[in-house]
C-alpha positions as CSV (number, residue, x, y, z in Angstrom):
1,M,149.8,23.0,-79.2
2,Q,152.5,24.1,-81.6
3,K,150.1,24.0,-84.6
4,F,147.7,26.3,-82.9
5,P,149.0,29.7,-84.0
6,S,149.4,28.5,-87.6
7,V,145.8,27.2,-87.7
8,L,144.4,30.3,-86.1
9,Y,146.0,32.6,-88.7
10,L,144.8,30.4,-91.6
11,L,141.2,30.9,-90.6
12,N,139.4,33.9,-92.1
13,A,137.3,36.3,-89.9
14,A,134.0,34.8,-91.0
15,Q,135.2,31.3,-89.9
16,K,136.4,32.7,-86.6
17,R,133.1,34.5,-86.0
18,A,131.0,31.4,-86.9
19,L,133.0,29.2,-84.5
20,L,132.7,31.7,-81.6
21,E,129.0,32.1,-82.2
22,R,128.5,28.3,-82.1
23,H,130.1,28.5,-78.7
24,G,127.7,31.0,-77.4
25,Y,129.5,34.3,-78.0
26,T,127.5,37.3,-79.1
27,L,129.7,39.2,-81.6
28,H,129.3,42.7,-83.0
29,D,130.1,44.1,-86.5
30,D,132.8,46.3,-84.9
31,D,134.7,43.4,-83.2
32,A,138.2,43.4,-84.6
33,E,139.7,40.2,-85.9
34,S,142.5,40.6,-83.3
35,D,139.7,40.4,-80.7
36,L,138.4,37.2,-82.2
37,D,142.0,35.8,-82.3
38,F,142.5,36.6,-78.6
39,T,139.2,35.0,-77.6
40,L,139.9,31.8,-79.7
41,A,143.4,31.6,-78.3
42,E,142.1,31.8,-74.7
43,D,139.4,29.3,-75.3
44,V,141.7,26.8,-77.0
45,A,144.2,27.2,-74.2
46,S,141.6,26.6,-71.6
47,G,140.1,23.6,-73.4
48,A,136.7,25.3,-74.0
49,I,137.3,24.9,-77.8
50,A,139.2,21.9,-79.1
51,L,142.0,22.6,-81.5
52,Q,140.5,19.9,-83.7
53,E,137.5,22.2,-84.3
54,L,139.7,24.8,-85.8
55,E,141.5,22.1,-87.9
56,R,138.1,20.8,-89.2
57,L,137.3,24.3,-90.5
58,L,140.5,24.0,-92.7
59,D,139.9,20.3,-93.6
60,L,143.2,19.3,-92.0
């Protein structure tokens, strides 16, 4: 899980939004990027979103 914070911060806000929306989240224009980061961190930690999904967005 050491790669996780690095991968998270390499994604742009649009990539984070798209990933969360694919997982059923309803996002709003005023959602801060820090909120997206928090949600992604929680979902990766819980196993709801695989770290490999984030890596694929970066073609790692």
